[in-house]
C-alpha positions in Angstrom: -228.1 113.5 62.2 -224.4 113.7 63.1 -222.6 117.0 63.7 -219.0 117.9 63.7 -217.3 121.2 64.7 -214.0 122.2 62.9 -212.2 125.1 64.5 -209.3 126.9 62.8 -207.4 129.1 65.2 -204.9 131.7 63.8 -203.3 134.7 65.5 -205.8 137.2 64.0 -209.1 135.2 64.1 -210.9 132.0 65.0 -213.0 130.4 62.2 -215.7 127.9 63.3 -217.2 125.5 60.8 -220.3 123.4 61.7 -221.0 120.3 59.6 -224.2 118.3 59.7 -223.8 114.9 58.0 -220.4 116.0 56.6 -222.0 119.0 54.9 -221.0 122.5 55.9 -224.1 124.5 57.3 -222.6 127.3 59.4 -219.4 129.4 59.2 -218.5 131.9 61.9 -215.5 134.1 62.3 -214.4 135.7 65.5 -211.5 138.2 65.3 -209.1 138.2 68.2 -209.9 140.9 70.7 -213.3 141.6 68.9 -215.7 143.8 70.9 -219.3 144.7 70.7 -220.5 141.1 70.3 -224.2 140.2 71.0 -224.6 139.8 74.8 -221.8 142.2 75.8 -223.0 144.5 78.7 -221.6 148.1 78.7 -221.9 151.2 80.9 -222.7 153.8 78.3 -223.3 157.5 78.2 -226.3 159.1 76.4 -225.0 161.3 73.6 -228.1 162.6 71.9 -231.9 162.2 72.4 -233.9 161.9 69.2 -237.6 162.7 70.1 -238.8 162.1 66.5 -237.5 158.5 66.6 -238.3 158.1 70.2 -234.8 156.8 70.7 -231.3 157.8 71.8 -227.8 157.5 70.6 -225.5 156.1 73.2 -221.7 156.1 73.5 -220.4 152.6 74.3 -216.8 153.1 72.9 -217.5 152.2 69.3 -216.5 154.6 66.6 -220.2 155.3 65.9 -222.8 155.9 68.6 -225.0 152.9 69.3 -228.9 153.1 68.9 -231.3 152.5 71.8 -235.0 152.8 71.1 -237.7 153.5 73.8 -239.3 150.0 73.3 -235.9 148.4 74.0 -235.6 150.0 77.4 -237.6 147.1 79.0 -240.5 147.5 81.5 -238.1 147.5 84.5 -235.9 150.3 83.2 -236.7 152.6 86.1 -235.5 149.9 88.6 -232.4 149.2 86.5 -231.6 153.0 86.4 -232.0 153.2 90.2 -229.5 150.3 90.6 -227.0 152.0 88.3 -227.2 155.2 90.3 -226.7 153.4 93.5 -223.8 151.5 92.2 -222.0 154.6 90.7 -222.6 156.7 93.9 -220.2 154.3 95.8 -222.1 155.1 99.0 -224.4 152.0 99.0 -223.2 148.5 99.8 -225.9 146.5 98.1 -225.1 142.8 98.1 -228.2 141.7 96.2 -230.9 143.2 94.0 -233.4 141.3 96.2 -233.1 144.1 98.8 -233.6 146.8 96.2 -237.0 148.5 96.2 -238.6 148.1 92.8 -239.9 151.0 90.8 -243.1 150.9 88.8 -242.8 149.6 85.2 -242.4 152.3 82.6 -245.3 153.4 80.3 -245.2 151.4 77.1 -246.3 154.5 75.2 -244.0 156.9 76.9 -241.4 159.3 75.5 -237.7 158.6 75.8 -237.0 162.2 76.8 -238.9 161.6 80.0 -236.5 158.8 81.1 -233.1 159.8 79.6 -231.0 162.9 79.4 -227.8 163.8 77.5 -224.7 162.8 79.6 -226.7 160.2 81.6 -224.9 156.9 82.4 -227.0 153.8 81.6 -226.4 150.1 81.6 -227.0 148.6 78.1 -226.5 145.3 76.4 -225.6 144.7 72.7 -228.6 143.2 70.8 -227.2 143.6 67.3 -223.5 143.9 66.3 -222.3 146.8 64.1 -223.4 146.2 60.5 -222.1 148.2 57.5 -222.3 151.9 58.4 -224.4 151.4 61.4 -223.3 151.2 65.1 -224.5 148.5 67.5 -228.1 148.3 68.5 -228.7 148.2 72.2 -231.3 147.1 74.8 -231.6 147.8 78.5 -233.6 144.7 79.2 -230.5 142.8 80.4 -230.3 139.1 80.1 -227.4 136.6 80.9 -227.5 133.4 79.0 -226.6 130.0 80.2 -226.9 126.6 78.5 -230.2 125.6 80.2 -231.6 128.9 81.3 -231.5 132.7 80.7 -231.4 135.0 83.7 -233.4 138.3 83.6 -232.5 140.7 86.4 -235.3 142.8 87.9 -238.1 140.6 86.5 -240.0 138.0 88.4 -241.4 136.0 85.6 -240.6 132.4 84.7 -241.1 131.4 81.0 -240.6 128.0 79.4 -239.5 127.4 75.8 -242.5 126.7 73.5 -240.4 124.0 71.8 -240.8 121.8 74.8 -243.9 119.9 73.6 -245.4 118.2 76.6 -247.4 120.4 79.1 -246.4 118.1 81.9 -242.6 118.9 81.3 -243.4 122.6 80.9 -245.2 122.7 84.3 -242.5 120.7 86.0 -239.8 123.0 84.9 -241.7 126.1 85.7 -242.5 125.0 89.3 -238.9 123.8 89.7 -237.4 127.1 88.7 -239.9 129.1 90.7 -238.8 127.1 93.8 -235.1 127.9 93.4 -234.8 131.4 91.8 -234.0 134.4 94.0 -236.4 137.4 94.3 -236.2 140.1 91.6 -234.8 137.6 89.0 -236.8 136.3 86.0 -235.8 133.1 84.2 -236.4 131.8 80.7 -236.0 128.0 80.6 -234.4 126.9 77.3 -235.4 123.9 75.2 -232.2 122.0 76.1 -233.3 122.0 79.8 -236.0 119.4 79.0 -235.5 116.5 81.4 -232.9 118.2 83.6 -232.9 117.7 87.3 -233.1 120.5 90.0 -229.5 120.1 91.1 -228.0 120.9 87.6 -230.5 123.9 87.1 -229.7 125.2 90.6 -226.0 125.1 90.0 -226.3 127.0 86.8 -228.7 129.5 88.2 -226.3 130.3 91.1 -223.5 130.8 88.6 -225.5 133.3 86.5 -226.7 135.2 89.6 -223.1 135.5 90.9 -222.1 136.8 87.4 -224.8 139.4 87.6 -224.0 140.5 91.1 -220.4 141.1 90.1 -221.8 144.1 88.1 -222.4 146.2 91.2 -218.7 146.2 92.1 -217.6 146.8 88.6 -219.9 149.8 88.1 -218.4 151.5 91.2 -215.0 151.6 89.4 -216.1 152.1 85.8 -216.0 155.2 83.7 -218.5 155.4 80.9 -218.1 154.1 78.3 -216.7 150.7 79.4 -217.3 147.0 79.1 -218.9 145.6 82.3 -219.6 142.0 81.4 -218.2 140.4 78.1 -220.0 137.6 76.4 -218.0 134.3 76.5 -216.0 133.8 73.3 -218.0 132.8 70.2 -216.7 129.3 70.2 -218.0 128.5 73.6 -221.2 130.6 72.9 -221.8 128.5 69.8 -221.3 125.3 71.8 -223.6 126.6 74.5 -226.4 127.1 71.9 -226.0 124.2 69.5 -224.3 121.3 71.3 -226.4 118.2 71.5 -225.6 114.6 72.2 -225.4 113.7 68.5 -222.0 115.6 68.2 -219.4 113.2 66.8 -216.3 115.4 67.2 -215.0 118.8 67.9 -211.6 119.2 66.2 -209.3 122.2 67.0 -205.8 123.1 65.8 -204.8 125.1 68.9 -204.0 123.3 72.2 -205.2 126.2 74.5 -208.6 126.5 72.8 -208.9 122.7 72.7 -208.4 122.6 76.5 -210.9 125.4 77.1 -213.6 123.5 75.0 -212.8 120.3 76.7 -213.2 121.9 80.2 -216.5 123.6 79.1 -217.9 120.4 77.6 -216.8 118.4 80.7 -219.0 120.8 82.8 -222.0 119.9 80.6 -221.5 116.2 79.9 -218.3 114.8 81.4 -218.3 111.6 79.2 -218.2 113.7 76.1 -214.8 115.2 76.7 -213.4 112.5 74.5 -215.0 113.9 71.4 -212.7 117.0 71.6 -209.6 116.4 69.6 -206.4 118.4 68.9 -205.4 118.5 65.3 -201.7 117.9 64.7 -201.6 117.6 61.0 -199.2 119.6 58.8 -201.9 120.5 56.2 -204.3 123.4 57.0 -207.1 122.0 59.1 -209.9 123.3 56.8 -208.2 121.7 53.8 -207.6 118.4 55.4 -211.3 118.1 56.4 -212.6 119.4 53.1 -214.0 122.6 54.5 -212.1 124.9 52.1 -213.5 123.1 49.1 -217.1 123.4 50.5 -216.6 127.2 51.1 -215.4 127.7 47.5 -218.4 125.8 46.2 -221.1 127.3 48.5 -220.2 131.0 48.4 -220.4 133.2 45.4 -223.2 134.3 43.1 -224.0 130.9 41.6 -224.6 127.8 43.7 -225.1 124.3 42.3 -227.2 121.9 44.2 -228.6 118.9 42.3 -228.3 117.4 38.8 -227.4 120.6 37.1 -229.9 122.8 38.9 -228.5 125.9 40.6 -229.3 129.1 42.6 -228.4 132.7 41.7 -227.9 134.7 44.9 -228.0 138.5 44.9 -227.5 140.8 47.9 -228.3 144.5 48.8 -228.1 146.3 52.2 -231.1 144.7 53.7 -232.6 142.7 50.8 -231.6 139.4 49.2 -232.9 137.7 46.1 -232.6 134.0 45.3 -233.5 132.7 41.9 -234.0 128.9 41.4 -233.0 127.5 38.0 -233.3 124.0 36.7 -230.3 124.5 34.4 -229.9 121.6 31.8 -231.7 119.2 34.1 -234.2 117.2 32.1 -235.9 113.9 32.9 -237.4 111.9 30.1 -241.1 111.1 30.7 -241.5 113.6 33.5 -243.8 116.5 32.8 -242.8 120.1 33.5 -245.0 120.5 36.7 -243.5 117.4 38.3 -240.0 118.4 37.3 -240.5 122.0 38.7 -241.8 120.5 41.9 -238.8 118.2 42.3 -236.3 121.0 41.6 -238.1 123.4 44.0 -238.2 120.9 46.8 -234.4 120.2 46.5 -233.8 124.0 46.3 -235.5 124.4 49.6 -232.8 122.2 51.2 -230.0 124.3 49.7 -231.6 127.7 50.4 -232.1 126.8 54.2 -228.4 125.8 54.2 -227.3 129.0 52.5 -229.3 131.2 54.9 -227.5 129.7 57.8 -224.1 129.5 56.1 -224.0 133.1 55.0 -226.1 134.3 58.0 -228.4 136.2 55.6 -230.8 138.6 57.4 -233.5 141.0 56.5 -235.9 140.2 53.7 -235.2 137.2 51.5 -237.3 136.8 48.3 -237.1 133.4 46.5 -238.2 133.1 42.9 -239.0 129.4 42.5 -239.7 127.7 39.2 -243.3 128.3 38.1 -245.8 125.7 39.3 -249.5 125.9 38.3 -251.1 123.6 40.9 -251.8 125.1 44.3 -251.2 121.8 46.0 -247.6 121.8 44.7 -247.0 125.3 45.9 -248.3 124.2 49.3 -245.8 121.2 49.3 -242.9 123.6 48.7 -244.1 125.9 51.5 -244.5 123.0 53.9 -241.0 121.6 53.0 -239.4 125.0 53.5 -240.8 125.3 57.0 -239.7 121.8 57.8 -236.0 122.3 56.7 -235.9 125.8 58.4 -236.8 124.3 61.8 -233.1 123.7 62.5 -232.3 127.4 62.0 -231.9 128.9 65.5 -232.2 132.5 64.1 -235.8 134.0 64.4 -237.5 133.8 61.0 -240.9 134.1 59.3 -241.9 132.3 56.1 -244.8 133.4 53.9 -246.6 131.0 51.5 -245.8 131.1 47.8 -247.7 133.7 45.6 -249.3 132.7 42.4 -246.1 133.8 40.7 -244.2 131.2 42.9 -242.5 134.0 44.9 -241.7 133.3 48.6 -240.9 135.9 51.2 -238.8 135.1 54.3 -237.8 137.5 57.0 -234.8 136.5 59.1 -233.4 138.3 62.1 -230.0 139.9 61.5 -227.8 140.4 64.6 -224.3 140.4 63.1 -222.8 141.1 59.7 -223.5 138.7 56.8 -220.7 136.2 56.2 -219.4 137.0 52.7 -216.5 135.2 51.0 -215.3 136.3 47.5 -214.8 133.1 45.6 -213.7 134.7 42.3 -210.0 135.2 42.5 -207.9 138.0 41.1 -204.7 136.7 39.5 -202.0 137.0 42.2 -199.3 137.2 39.6 -200.5 139.9 37.1 -202.8 141.7 39.6 -205.4 142.0 36.9 -203.1 143.6 34.3 -203.0 140.5 32.0 -199.2 140.4 31.9 -196.8 138.5 34.1 -193.1 138.8 34.9 -190.9 136.0 33.4 -191.5 132.7 35.4 -187.8 132.1 35.3 -187.3 135.0 37.7 -190.0 133.7 40.1 -187.6 131.8 42.5 -185.3 134.8 42.5 -188.4 137.0 43.6 -189.1 134.6 46.5 -185.4 134.4 47.4 -185.1 138.2 47.6 -187.9 138.3 50.0 -186.5 135.5 52.1 -183.2 137.4 52.2 -184.9 140.6 53.4 -186.9 138.7 56.1 -183.8 137.0 57.5 -181.2 139.8 57.1 -183.1 143.1 57.5 -186.1 141.9 59.7 -184.0 139.4 61.7 -186.6 136.7 61.5 -185.6 133.4 63.0 -187.8 131.1 61.0 -190.1 131.5 58.0 -193.1 129.5 56.7 -193.7 129.7 53.0 -197.2 128.6 51.8 -197.4 127.9 48.0 -199.2 125.8 45.5 -198.2 122.1 45.6 -196.3 122.4 42.3 -194.2 125.3 43.6 -193.7 123.4 46.9 -192.2 120.5 44.9 -190.0 122.8 42.8 -188.6 124.5 45.9 -188.0 121.3 48.1 -187.2 118.4 45.8 -183.6 117.2 45.3 -180.5 117.1 47.5 -179.5 120.7 46.7 -183.0 122.0 46.6 -183.6 125.8 46.6 -184.8 125.5 50.3 -181.6 123.7 51.2 -179.5 126.4 49.5 -181.4 129.0 51.6 -180.5 127.1 54.8 -176.7 126.9 53.8 -176.8 130.7 53.1 -178.7 131.9 56.2 -178.4 128.9 58.7 -182.2 129.4 59.3 -185.0 127.1 58.2 -187.8 128.0 55.7 -190.7 125.6 56.2 -192.5 125.1 52.8 -196.2 124.2 53.0 -198.3 123.1 50.0 -201.9 124.5 49.9 -204.3 123.2 47.2 -206.5 126.3 47.5 -203.7 128.6 46.2 -203.5 129.6 42.5 -200.3 128.5 40.6 -197.9 131.3 41.4 -199.5 132.5 44.6 -197.4 132.5 47.7 -197.6 133.9 51.3 -194.6 134.3 53.8 -195.2 134.0 57.6 -192.7 134.5 60.5 -192.1 132.3 63.6 -195.3 133.7 65.2 -197.3 132.7 62.0 -197.9 136.5 61.3 -197.9 137.2 57.5 -195.1 139.3 56.3 -196.2 142.0 53.8 -192.9 142.3 51.8 
């Protein structure tokens, strides 16, 4: 299976599209300057203890207090708390946690009020991003992820991914890591570490240990709430988690981001730097590579997938319903049971893709087409498990009921990706009436005049439907040329097939959209 990563960088956000065999399977957005991402480590302050929930609300700087449950404190919380107190006191010069005297593990059935008090400063890590009306969810069981290993301060355990199949390789990696890891650090060996040599793992381990030990100096200067260690940007984090040798290309439309990815990829596999390419085309990168069309087809309430069959996808706060329909798909000479089985198997492929693409979490209930034979229901269950193996998010799949309902639970750590594919008319704004089209060019001309004369913009980019682009630019004395003769400043007109007929957007020289 070939994989391609297409990255669209704009001043406000970075959008990352992952394609497998030229089919869009993941879409991730990272807003510029975004905070409270999974993996970020904060020095927080306890705001309120909730004995009835055995939890606490912690101020980490978000508009709503974050949630920390007792079970998320981690066994070594007492040792972590001691470490934080020593760092904040500024009287101790601790160079390594290996010299720190460990405290006993906390009681699994204890009460949060015995360990935390209001106003107390604690070190926490974001385990779930803010979703809807809820603040972040936190853990005090700190971990720092690398490509091959995950570092767990204050733990001495070494665990190896269960996805590594041979016991010989598991034992080799476990003994290898135990021989190189420092005291008071635990390590989780990731699946991608299979076959790796000691030098590569040791270099990564030292880098993660140094990253952790920088925390001590930062805590001495920090005021709660404040960010102590930020997770790497989501583009690099995604590469860290999904990159494999079958990647064909990574295409970026920003030179700086392209250089960063190339440097990171070179540290993993030097010969793979050549797959990182800078996109220089004039058309939007997602439109050029067909991503925009796939987004329009894949999001929305109705999703077609094979020979007229389609899915109906409905969402609530923590519950999703997917209905499988055969549509007008009929095969001559094929009985209803066989037809239902074929459609349901094909639906499994599209459903697995939709879960990843929309990052749907919580409870998902799928209403498959009725099948009467238990053997056929088992085939659909087995196929769903098979196609969901490529989903990195934790999930659990239950067998089909006699009513052909399947339940899936999927971990939710960040907001669901939602794109509205039904468009409001940009001209009438839903009123059903439009201004005379003969005045349309004058409307744009007035806004160009305002941008140049009143806002003193040096250059404008006008994005419009291809028909409008042709109308504004064709001919020796085109409307665009008349603007240039009038203002002695250039208006770059770009055609965009995803725009409706009279839709347009105006951007300044920094590619920031002007709301005129």
